[in-house]
C-alpha positions as CSV (number, residue, x, y, z in Angstrom):
1,M,83.5,69.3,83.5
2,R,85.9,72.1,82.3
3,A,89.1,72.5,84.1
4,V,92.4,74.3,83.6
5,T,95.2,72.0,82.5
6,V,98.9,72.8,82.4
7,V,100.5,72.5,78.9
8,N,104.3,71.9,78.8
9,P,104.9,72.0,82.6
10,G,108.1,73.9,83.3
11,P,109.4,77.4,83.0
12,D,107.5,78.0,79.8
13,Y,104.2,76.4,80.8
14,T,100.9,77.6,79.4
15,L,97.3,77.1,80.8
16,T,94.3,76.0,78.8
17,L,90.7,74.9,79.4
18,A,90.0,71.2,78.7
19,E,87.3,68.7,79.4
20,C,88.1,66.5,82.5
21,E,86.2,63.9,84.4
22,T,84.0,65.2,87.2
23,P,85.4,63.9,90.5
24,S,83.2,61.7,92.8
25,P,83.3,62.3,96.6
26,G,84.3,59.5,98.8
27,A,83.5,58.9,102.5
28,G,83.8,62.1,104.5
29,E,83.9,64.2,101.4
30,I,81.6,66.5,99.5
31,L,81.4,67.7,95.9
32,I,81.4,71.5,95.5
33,K,80.2,73.3,92.4
34,V,83.0,75.9,92.2
35,A,82.1,79.6,91.9
36,A,85.7,81.0,92.3
37,A,89.2,79.8,93.1
38,G,92.0,81.7,94.7
39,L,95.5,81.9,93.1
40,N,98.6,81.1,95.2
41,R,102.2,81.1,94.4
42,A,102.2,77.4,95.0
43,D,100.1,77.1,91.8
44,L,102.8,78.8,89.8
45,L,105.4,76.5,91.3
46,Q,103.3,73.4,90.5
47,A,102.8,74.6,86.9
48,K,106.6,74.9,86.6
49,G,107.0,71.3,87.8
50,K,108.5,72.4,91.2
51,Y,105.7,71.6,93.6
52,P,103.8,68.3,92.9
53,P,100.5,67.7,94.6
54,P,100.5,65.3,97.6
55,A,99.5,61.7,97.2
56,G,95.9,61.3,96.4
57,A,95.3,64.9,95.5
58,S,94.0,66.2,92.2
59,D,96.8,67.3,89.8
60,I,94.5,70.2,88.7
61,L,95.8,73.5,90.1
62,G,94.0,75.4,92.9
63,L,94.2,75.2,96.7
64,E,91.1,77.2,97.7
65,I,87.6,77.6,96.4
66,S,84.2,79.0,97.1
67,G,80.9,77.6,95.8
68,E,77.8,75.5,96.5
69,V,77.6,72.0,97.8
70,A,76.5,69.8,94.8
71,E,76.7,66.4,96.4
72,C,77.1,65.0,100.0
73,A,76.5,61.8,101.8
74,A,73.7,61.1,104.3
75,G,74.7,62.3,107.7
76,S,77.0,65.0,106.4
77,P,76.9,68.3,108.3
78,F,76.5,70.0,104.9
79,H,73.5,70.0,102.6
80,V,73.1,70.4,98.8
81,G,72.9,74.1,98.0
82,D,74.9,75.2,101.1
83,K,77.2,78.1,100.2
84,V,80.8,77.4,101.4
85,C,84.5,78.0,101.0
86,A,87.2,75.4,101.4
87,L,90.9,74.6,101.6
88,I,91.9,71.8,99.2
89,P,95.1,70.1,98.3
90,G,94.4,70.5,94.5
91,G,91.6,70.7,92.0
92,G,90.3,74.3,92.4
93,Y,90.7,75.5,88.8
94,A,87.6,73.5,87.7
95,E,83.9,73.5,87.6
96,Y,83.7,70.9,90.4
97,A,86.0,70.0,93.2
98,R,86.1,67.1,95.7
99,V,86.7,68.3,99.2
100,D,87.2,66.7,102.7
101,E,84.4,67.9,104.9
102,G,86.9,68.9,107.6
103,S,88.3,71.6,105.3
104,V,85.0,73.2,104.5
105,L,83.7,76.4,106.1
106,P,80.3,78.1,105.7
107,L,80.3,81.6,104.1
108,P,80.7,84.2,106.8
109,S,77.7,86.6,106.8
110,G,78.4,89.7,104.8
111,V,80.9,88.0,102.5
112,G,79.9,87.3,98.9
113,L,80.2,83.9,97.2
114,I,83.0,85.0,94.9
115,E,85.1,87.0,97.4
116,A,84.9,84.1,99.9
117,A,87.5,82.3,97.7
118,A,90.1,84.7,99.0
119,L,89.7,83.4,102.6
120,P,90.7,79.8,103.1
121,E,94.4,79.5,102.2
122,A,95.3,82.9,103.6
123,L,93.5,82.4,106.9
124,F,94.5,78.7,107.4
125,T,98.1,79.8,106.8
126,A,98.0,82.9,108.9
127,W,96.4,81.2,111.9
128,T,98.6,78.1,111.9
129,N,101.8,80.1,111.6
130,L,101.1,83.1,113.8
131,I,99.2,81.3,116.5
132,D,100.2,77.6,116.4
133,A,103.8,77.9,115.3
134,G,104.5,81.5,116.4
135,G,102.6,81.4,119.7
136,L,101.6,85.1,119.1
137,K,100.0,86.7,122.2
138,T,98.0,89.8,122.8
139,R,100.2,92.9,123.1
140,E,103.2,91.2,121.5
141,T,104.9,92.7,118.5
142,V,104.8,90.7,115.2
143,L,106.7,91.4,112.0
144,I,105.0,90.2,108.9
145,H,107.1,90.1,105.7
146,G,105.2,90.4,102.4
147,G,102.4,92.4,103.9
148,S,100.8,93.1,100.5
149,S,100.4,89.4,99.6
150,G,97.3,87.4,100.1
151,I,98.7,85.8,103.2
152,G,100.2,89.1,104.4
153,T,97.0,91.0,104.2
154,A,95.1,88.3,106.1
155,A,97.9,88.0,108.7
156,I,98.0,91.8,109.3
157,Q,94.3,91.9,110.0
158,L,94.3,88.7,112.1
159,A,97.2,89.8,114.3
160,A,95.7,93.3,114.8
161,A,92.3,91.9,115.6
162,L,93.9,89.7,118.3
163,G,95.5,92.7,119.9
164,A,99.1,92.4,118.7
165,K,101.3,95.3,117.5
166,V,101.8,94.7,113.8
167,L,104.9,95.7,111.8
168,T,105.1,94.7,108.2
169,T,107.3,95.0,105.1
170,A,105.9,95.9,101.6
171,G,107.3,97.3,98.4
172,G,106.5,101.0,97.7
173,P,104.7,103.8,99.6
174,E,101.3,103.0,98.2
175,R,101.3,99.4,99.3
176,C,102.8,100.4,102.7
177,E,99.9,102.8,103.2
178,K,97.4,100.1,102.3
179,C,99.0,97.8,104.9
180,E,98.7,100.4,107.6
181,R,95.0,100.9,106.7
182,L,94.5,97.2,107.3
183,G,95.9,97.5,110.9
184,A,99.7,97.6,110.7
185,T,101.2,100.1,113.1
186,L,104.1,100.5,110.8
187,A,104.7,99.4,107.2
188,I,108.3,99.4,106.2
189,D,109.2,100.0,102.5
190,H,111.7,97.3,101.8
191,H,112.8,99.1,98.6
192,T,114.2,102.1,100.5
193,E,114.4,101.1,104.2
194,D,116.3,98.6,106.3
195,F,113.7,96.6,108.0
196,V,116.0,95.6,110.9
197,A,116.7,99.2,111.8
198,A,113.1,100.2,111.4
199,V,111.9,97.3,113.6
200,L,114.4,98.1,116.4
201,E,113.5,101.8,116.3
202,A,109.7,101.0,116.5
203,T,110.3,98.7,119.5
204,A,112.8,100.8,121.4
205,G,115.6,98.4,120.5
206,R,113.8,95.2,121.7
207,G,112.7,93.7,118.4
208,A,109.7,91.6,117.3
209,D,108.4,88.7,119.4
210,V,107.2,86.9,116.3
211,I,108.4,87.1,112.7
212,L,106.4,85.6,109.8
213,D,108.7,85.3,106.8
214,M,107.9,84.2,103.2
215,V,111.0,85.8,101.7
216,G,113.9,83.7,102.8
217,G,117.4,84.4,101.4
218,D,119.3,87.0,103.3
219,Y,116.1,87.8,105.4
220,I,116.9,84.6,107.4
221,G,119.9,86.1,109.1
222,R,118.5,89.6,109.2
223,N,115.4,88.2,111.0
224,F,117.7,87.2,113.9
225,A,118.8,90.8,114.2
226,A,115.2,92.1,114.1
227,A,113.9,89.5,116.7
228,A,113.3,90.2,120.4
229,P,114.9,87.9,123.0
230,K,113.1,84.5,122.9
231,G,111.5,85.5,119.6
232,R,109.9,83.0,117.3
233,I,110.6,83.1,113.6
234,V,108.4,81.1,111.2
235,N,109.4,80.6,107.6
236,I,106.6,79.7,105.2
237,A,108.2,80.4,101.8
238,Y,111.5,81.3,100.2
239,Q,110.9,83.8,97.4
240,K,114.5,85.0,97.6
241,G,115.9,81.5,98.0
242,A,116.1,78.7,100.5
243,T,119.8,79.0,101.2
244,A,121.7,81.6,103.2
245,T,124.9,82.2,105.1
246,V,123.8,82.8,108.6
247,D,125.7,83.6,111.9
248,F,123.8,81.4,114.4
249,R,125.5,82.9,117.4
250,L,122.9,85.7,117.4
251,M,120.2,83.2,117.4
252,Q,121.8,81.4,120.4
253,A,122.5,84.7,122.3
254,K,118.8,85.7,121.9
255,R,117.5,82.2,122.6
256,L,115.4,82.4,119.4
257,I,113.2,79.7,118.0
258,L,113.4,79.2,114.2
259,T,110.8,77.0,112.6
260,A,109.2,76.4,109.2
261,T,105.9,74.9,108.2
262,T,103.8,73.8,105.2
263,L,100.1,73.4,105.0
264,R,99.2,71.5,101.8
265,G,100.4,68.1,102.8
266,R,98.9,68.0,106.3
267,S,96.5,65.3,107.3
268,P,92.7,65.8,107.1
269,D,92.6,65.7,110.9
270,E,95.2,68.5,111.2
271,K,93.3,70.6,108.7
272,R,90.0,69.9,110.5
273,A,91.5,71.2,113.8
274,L,92.6,74.4,112.0
275,R,89.1,74.7,110.4
276,D,87.5,74.5,113.8
277,A,89.8,77.1,115.3
278,L,88.9,79.5,112.4
279,L,85.2,78.9,112.9
280,K,85.5,79.6,116.6
281,T,87.8,82.6,116.6
282,V,88.2,84.1,113.1
283,W,84.8,83.7,111.5
284,P,83.2,86.0,114.1
285,L,85.9,88.6,113.4
286,I,85.0,88.4,109.7
287,E,81.3,88.8,110.5
288,T,82.0,92.0,112.5
289,G,84.2,93.4,109.7
290,A,87.4,93.2,111.7
291,I,88.8,91.0,109.0
292,K,87.9,91.3,105.3
293,P,88.9,89.6,102.1
294,V,91.4,91.7,100.2
295,I,91.1,91.2,96.5
296,E,93.4,92.7,93.8
297,A,91.6,91.3,90.7
298,V,89.1,88.8,89.5
299,H,89.5,86.9,86.2
300,P,87.3,84.4,84.4
301,I,88.8,80.9,84.5
302,A,89.5,81.1,80.7
303,E,92.1,83.9,81.6
304,A,94.0,81.7,84.1
305,G,97.2,82.3,82.2
306,I,96.7,86.0,82.4
307,A,96.1,85.8,86.1
308,H,99.2,83.7,86.5
309,A,101.3,86.3,84.6
310,R,99.8,89.0,86.8
311,M,100.9,87.1,90.0
312,A,104.3,86.3,88.6
313,K,104.9,90.0,87.8
314,G,104.2,91.0,91.4
315,G,103.0,94.4,92.5
316,H,99.5,93.2,93.4
317,F,97.8,93.8,96.7
318,G,95.8,90.9,98.2
319,K,94.3,88.0,96.3
320,I,93.8,87.3,92.7
321,L,90.7,85.1,91.9
322,L,89.4,83.1,89.1
323,T,85.6,82.8,88.5
324,V,84.3,79.6,87.1
Protein backbone atom coordinates (compact mmCIF):
# COMPACT_ATOMS: atom_id res chain seq x y z
CA MET A 1 0.00 0.00 0.00
CA ARG A 2 0.99 3.65 -0.33
CA ALA A 3 1.57 5.65 2.82
CA VAL A 4 3.10 8.97 3.78
CA THR A 5 6.52 8.64 5.34
CA VAL A 6 8.52 11.26 7.22
CA VAL A 7 11.89 12.09 5.71
CA ASN A 8 14.48 13.63 8.05
CA PRO A 9 12.29 13.80 11.20
CA GLY A 10 12.94 17.06 13.01
CA PRO A 11 12.38 20.77 12.40
CA ASP A 12 13.14 20.44 8.67
CA TYR A 13 11.17 17.26 7.97
CA THR A 14 9.55 16.53 4.63
CA LEU A 15 6.79 14.10 3.69
CA THR A 16 6.76 11.68 0.77
CA LEU A 17 4.64 8.80 -0.49
CA ALA A 18 6.23 5.37 -0.30
CA GLU A 19 5.24 1.73 -0.54
CA CYS A 20 4.65 0.14 2.87
CA GLU A 21 3.37 -3.20 4.08
CA THR A 22 -0.41 -3.39 4.40
CA PRO A 23 -1.29 -4.00 8.07
CA SER A 24 -3.15 -7.13 9.17
CA PRO A 25 -5.89 -6.82 11.79
CA GLY A 26 -5.59 -8.84 14.98
CA ALA A 27 -8.22 -9.98 17.45
CA GLY A 28 -10.83 -7.27 18.03
CA GLU A 29 -9.53 -5.21 15.12
CA ILE A 30 -10.70 -4.40 11.60
CA LEU A 31 -8.93 -3.23 8.47
CA ILE A 32 -10.25 -0.01 6.94
CA LYS A 33 -9.67 1.08 3.35
CA VAL A 34 -9.01 4.75 4.02
CA ALA A 35 -10.97 7.39 2.12
CA ALA A 36 -9.69 10.42 4.06
CA ALA A 37 -7.57 11.28 7.06
CA GLY A 38 -7.76 14.30 9.32
CA LEU A 39 -4.73 16.42 10.18
CA ASN A 40 -3.94 17.26 13.79
CA ARG A 41 -1.14 19.29 15.35
CA ALA A 42 0.03 16.06 16.95
CA ASP A 43 0.99 14.92 13.44
CA LEU A 44 3.27 17.94 13.05
CA LEU A 45 4.84 17.30 16.44
CA GLN A 46 5.44 13.64 15.59
CA ALA A 47 7.06 14.57 12.28
CA LYS A 48 9.36 16.91 14.20
CA GLY A 49 10.36 14.03 16.47
CA LYS A 50 8.58 15.49 19.51
CA TYR A 51 5.59 13.16 19.88
CA PRO A 52 6.35 9.47 19.32
CA PRO A 53 3.44 7.05 18.85
CA PRO A 54 2.44 4.88 21.82
CA ALA A 55 3.77 1.33 22.06
CA GLY A 56 2.26 -0.96 19.45
CA ALA A 57 0.88 1.85 17.28
CA SER A 58 1.86 2.44 13.66
CA ASP A 59 4.60 5.02 13.18
CA ILE A 60 2.73 6.35 10.13
CA LEU A 61 1.13 9.74 10.83
CA GLY A 62 -2.62 10.17 11.19
CA LEU A 63 -4.97 9.91 14.18
CA GLU A 64 -8.39 9.83 12.51
CA ILE A 65 -9.80 8.38 9.32
CA SER A 66 -12.93 7.62 7.36
CA GLY A 67 -13.39 4.80 4.90
CA GLU A 68 -14.87 1.37 4.26
CA VAL A 69 -14.33 -1.84 6.21
CA ALA A 70 -12.06 -4.04 4.10
CA GLU A 71 -11.54 -6.94 6.51
CA CYS A 72 -13.05 -8.07 9.79
CA ALA A 73 -13.28 -11.26 11.81
CA ALA A 74 -16.33 -13.46 12.16
CA GLY A 75 -18.55 -12.15 14.93
CA SER A 76 -17.45 -8.56 14.44
CA PRO A 77 -20.20 -5.94 14.80
CA PHE A 78 -18.94 -4.54 11.48
CA HIS A 79 -19.15 -5.98 7.99
CA VAL A 80 -17.02 -5.66 4.89
CA GLY A 81 -18.20 -2.59 2.98
CA ASP A 82 -19.53 -0.70 6.02
CA LYS A 83 -18.80 3.02 5.81
CA VAL A 84 -17.17 4.17 9.04
CA CYS A 85 -14.91 6.70 10.70
CA ALA A 86 -12.42 5.95 13.44
CA LEU A 87 -10.01 7.28 16.02
CA ILE A 88 -6.60 5.62 15.74
CA PRO A 89 -3.26 5.98 17.57
CA GLY A 90 -1.41 6.18 14.24
CA GLY A 91 -1.47 4.97 10.65
CA GLY A 92 -4.04 7.27 9.05
CA TYR A 93 -1.97 8.72 6.19
CA ALA A 94 -2.17 5.45 4.25
CA GLU A 95 -4.38 3.43 1.93
CA TYR A 96 -5.26 0.97 4.71
CA ALA A 97 -5.33 1.27 8.50
CA ARG A 98 -5.67 -1.30 11.27
CA VAL A 99 -8.17 -0.15 13.89
CA ASP A 100 -9.49 -1.43 17.23
CA GLU A 101 -13.24 -2.09 16.87
CA GLY A 102 -13.97 -0.03 19.98
CA SER A 103 -12.75 3.15 18.28
CA VAL A 104 -14.88 2.79 15.16
CA LEU A 105 -18.14 4.64 14.52
CA PRO A 106 -20.66 4.33 11.70
CA LEU A 107 -21.05 7.31 9.42
CA PRO A 108 -23.82 9.55 10.75
CA SER A 109 -26.65 9.98 8.28
CA GLY A 110 -26.22 13.12 6.23
CA VAL A 111 -22.42 13.14 6.50
CA GLY A 112 -20.31 12.21 3.47
CA LEU A 113 -17.51 9.67 3.53
CA ILE A 114 -14.72 12.25 3.09
CA GLU A 115 -16.03 14.86 5.54
CA ALA A 116 -16.56 12.18 8.21
CA ALA A 117 -12.77 12.12 8.68
CA ALA A 118 -13.16 15.50 10.42
CA LEU A 119 -15.23 14.01 13.25
CA PRO A 120 -13.40 11.43 15.40
CA GLU A 121 -10.41 13.20 16.97
CA ALA A 122 -12.26 16.48 17.48
CA LEU A 123 -15.36 14.94 19.05
CA PHE A 124 -13.56 12.32 21.17
CA THR A 125 -11.40 15.17 22.49
CA ALA A 126 -14.24 17.64 22.99
CA TRP A 127 -16.41 15.11 24.82
CA THR A 128 -13.79 13.70 27.18
CA ASN A 129 -12.51 17.15 28.16
CA LEU A 130 -15.75 19.13 28.37
CA ILE A 131 -17.92 16.39 29.87
CA ASP A 132 -15.66 13.86 31.59
CA ALA A 133 -12.85 16.12 32.83
CA GLY A 134 -14.71 19.44 32.91
CA GLY A 135 -18.06 18.18 34.14
CA LEU A 136 -19.87 20.73 31.97
CA LYS A 137 -23.58 21.00 32.77
CA THR A 138 -26.55 22.57 31.03
CA ARG A 139 -26.77 26.35 31.55
CA GLU A 140 -23.14 26.59 32.75
CA THR A 141 -20.72 28.92 30.99
CA VAL A 142 -17.77 27.45 29.15
CA LEU A 143 -14.76 29.30 27.72
CA ILE A 144 -13.18 27.48 24.78
CA HIS A 145 -9.79 28.76 23.70
CA GLY A 146 -8.79 28.21 20.09
CA GLY A 147 -12.36 28.26 18.85
CA SER A 148 -11.32 28.24 15.18
CA SER A 149 -9.35 24.99 15.44
CA GLY A 150 -10.73 21.58 14.59
CA ILE A 151 -11.25 20.76 18.25
CA GLY A 152 -12.52 24.26 18.97
CA THR A 153 -15.19 24.22 16.27
CA ALA A 154 -16.40 20.82 17.49
CA ALA A 155 -16.35 21.88 21.15
CA ILE A 156 -18.35 25.06 20.46
CA GLN A 157 -21.08 23.10 18.69
CA LEU A 158 -21.14 20.32 21.29
CA ALA A 159 -21.35 22.66 24.28
CA ALA A 160 -24.03 24.79 22.65
CA ALA A 161 -26.07 21.73 21.67
CA LEU A 162 -25.93 20.52 25.28
CA GLY A 163 -27.34 23.81 26.53
CA ALA A 164 -24.23 25.59 27.80
CA LYS A 165 -23.42 29.28 27.28
CA VAL A 166 -20.34 29.29 25.06
CA LEU A 167 -17.60 31.90 25.09
CA THR A 168 -14.57 31.41 22.88
CA THR A 169 -11.34 33.04 21.74
CA ALA A 170 -10.18 33.25 18.14
CA GLY A 171 -7.86 35.38 16.06
CA GLY A 172 -9.43 38.13 13.98
CA PRO A 173 -12.99 39.36 13.39
CA GLU A 174 -13.74 36.94 10.55
CA ARG A 175 -12.93 33.85 12.60
CA CYS A 176 -14.76 35.29 15.61
CA GLU A 177 -17.87 35.79 13.48
CA LYS A 178 -17.66 32.19 12.24
CA CYS A 179 -17.39 30.94 15.83
CA GLU A 180 -20.54 32.81 16.75
CA ARG A 181 -22.34 31.28 13.79
CA LEU A 182 -21.41 27.86 15.18
CA GLY A 183 -23.16 28.65 18.47
CA ALA A 184 -20.82 30.78 20.57
CA THR A 185 -22.63 33.54 22.46
CA LEU A 186 -19.45 35.62 22.38
CA ALA A 187 -16.24 35.22 20.41
CA ILE A 188 -13.31 37.22 21.78
CA ASP A 189 -10.60 38.39 19.38
CA HIS A 190 -7.41 37.53 21.23
CA HIS A 191 -5.44 39.82 18.89
CA THR A 192 -7.18 42.94 20.19
CA GLU A 193 -9.09 42.00 23.36
CA ASP A 194 -8.25 40.85 26.87
CA PHE A 195 -10.16 37.61 27.22
CA VAL A 196 -10.22 37.83 31.03
CA ALA A 197 -11.99 41.20 30.99
CA ALA A 198 -14.34 40.07 28.22
CA VAL A 199 -15.32 36.89 30.06
CA LEU A 200 -15.94 38.71 33.33
CA GLU A 201 -18.05 41.33 31.55
CA ALA A 202 -20.08 38.64 29.74
CA THR A 203 -20.78 36.82 33.01
CA ALA A 204 -21.48 39.83 35.23
CA GLY A 205 -18.17 39.32 37.01
CA ARG A 206 -18.65 35.64 37.82
CA GLY A 207 -16.39 33.99 35.23
CA ALA A 208 -16.55 30.71 33.31
CA ASP A 209 -17.52 27.44 34.99
CA VAL A 210 -15.38 25.39 32.60
CA ILE A 211 -12.34 26.48 30.56
CA LEU A 212 -10.91 24.34 27.76
CA ASP A 213 -7.38 25.50 27.01
CA MET A 214 -5.06 24.38 24.21
CA VAL A 215 -2.85 27.49 24.40
CA GLY A 216 -0.95 27.23 27.68
CA GLY A 217 1.83 29.69 28.44
CA ASP A 218 0.54 32.83 30.12
CA TYR A 219 -3.05 31.64 29.56
CA ILE A 220 -2.57 29.24 32.48
CA GLY A 221 -2.55 32.02 35.05
CA ARG A 222 -5.01 34.20 33.16
CA ASN A 223 -7.49 31.31 33.15
CA PHE A 224 -7.54 31.48 36.96
CA ALA A 225 -8.72 35.07 36.70
CA ALA A 226 -11.36 34.21 34.08
CA ALA A 227 -12.75 31.22 35.99
CA ALA A 228 -15.83 31.22 38.20
CA PRO A 229 -15.66 30.01 41.81
CA LYS A 230 -15.26 26.21 41.78
CA GLY A 231 -14.44 26.41 38.07
CA ARG A 232 -12.78 23.55 36.21
CA ILE A 233 -9.87 24.28 33.88
CA VAL A 234 -8.77 21.57 31.45
CA ASN A 235 -5.49 21.85 29.52
CA ILE A 236 -5.15 19.74 26.37
CA ALA A 237 -2.19 21.40 24.61
CA TYR A 238 0.45 24.08 25.11
CA GLN A 239 0.87 26.01 21.87
CA LYS A 240 2.37 28.99 23.77
CA GLY A 241 4.51 26.77 25.97
CA ALA A 242 4.14 24.28 28.81
CA THR A 243 5.74 26.46 31.48
CA ALA A 244 4.43 29.57 33.20
CA THR A 245 4.87 31.66 36.32
CA VAL A 246 1.53 31.42 38.12
CA ASP A 247 0.15 32.82 41.37
CA PHE A 248 -1.74 29.83 42.79
CA ARG A 249 -3.35 31.88 45.53
CA LEU A 250 -6.16 32.84 43.14
CA MET A 251 -6.72 29.18 42.33
CA GLN A 252 -6.93 28.45 46.04
CA ALA A 253 -9.24 31.38 46.78
CA LYS A 254 -11.67 30.35 44.05
CA ARG A 255 -11.36 26.63 44.86
CA LEU A 256 -10.57 25.87 41.24
CA ILE A 257 -9.77 22.50 39.71
CA LEU A 258 -6.88 22.45 37.22
CA THR A 259 -6.40 19.27 35.23
CA ALA A 260 -4.85 18.13 31.95
CA THR A 261 -5.53 15.19 29.69
CA THR A 262 -4.28 13.33 26.64
CA LEU A 263 -6.21 10.96 24.40
CA ARG A 264 -3.81 9.10 22.12
CA GLY A 265 -2.27 6.78 24.70
CA ARG A 266 -5.50 5.71 26.41
CA SER A 267 -6.41 2.05 26.55
CA PRO A 268 -8.81 0.46 24.04
CA ASP A 269 -11.39 0.06 26.82
CA GLU A 270 -11.22 3.79 27.67
CA LYS A 271 -11.64 4.72 24.02
CA ARG A 272 -14.52 2.28 23.63
CA ALA A 273 -16.34 3.99 26.52
CA LEU A 274 -15.86 7.35 24.82
CA ARG A 275 -17.02 5.88 21.49
CA ASP A 276 -20.18 4.58 23.15
CA ALA A 277 -20.90 7.98 24.72
CA LEU A 278 -20.55 9.66 21.33
CA LEU A 279 -22.86 7.14 19.70
CA LYS A 280 -25.48 7.66 22.39
CA THR A 281 -25.42 11.44 22.73
CA VAL A 282 -23.44 13.11 19.95
CA TRP A 283 -24.23 11.07 16.84
CA PRO A 284 -27.96 11.95 17.11
CA LEU A 285 -26.97 15.63 17.31
CA ILE A 286 -24.97 15.25 14.10
CA GLU A 287 -27.88 13.54 12.37
CA THR A 288 -30.22 16.42 13.28
CA GLY A 289 -27.68 18.99 12.03
CA ALA A 290 -26.94 20.46 15.48
CA ILE A 291 -23.29 19.48 15.02
CA LYS A 292 -21.57 19.52 11.63
CA PRO A 293 -18.02 18.79 10.47
CA VAL A 294 -16.20 22.06 9.82
CA ILE A 295 -13.61 21.72 7.06
CA GLU A 296 -11.10 24.31 5.92
CA ALA A 297 -9.47 22.39 3.08
CA VAL A 298 -9.12 18.97 1.46
CA HIS A 299 -5.82 17.91 -0.10
CA PRO A 300 -4.88 14.68 -1.91
CA ILE A 301 -2.51 12.53 0.12
CA ALA A 302 0.34 13.36 -2.26
CA GLU A 303 0.07 16.95 -0.96
CA ALA A 304 0.52 15.99 2.69
CA GLY A 305 3.50 18.31 2.96
CA ILE A 306 1.45 21.23 1.63
CA ALA A 307 -1.32 20.41 4.09
CA HIS A 308 1.17 20.34 6.96
CA ALA A 309 2.57 23.72 5.93
CA ARG A 310 -0.96 25.10 5.83
CA MET A 311 -1.65 23.90 9.35
CA ALA A 312 1.70 25.14 10.66
CA LYS A 313 1.04 28.60 9.24
CA GLY A 314 -2.27 28.87 11.12
CA GLY A 315 -5.21 30.99 10.16
CA HIS A 316 -7.37 28.05 9.07
CA PHE A 317 -10.88 27.46 10.39
CA GLY A 318 -11.82 23.89 11.19
CA LYS A 319 -10.20 20.71 9.92
CA ILE A 320 -7.73 20.06 7.11
CA LEU A 321 -8.19 16.66 5.43
CA LEU A 322 -6.20 14.37 3.17
CA THR A 323 -7.96 12.17 0.61
CA VAL A 324 -6.43 8.81 -0.17
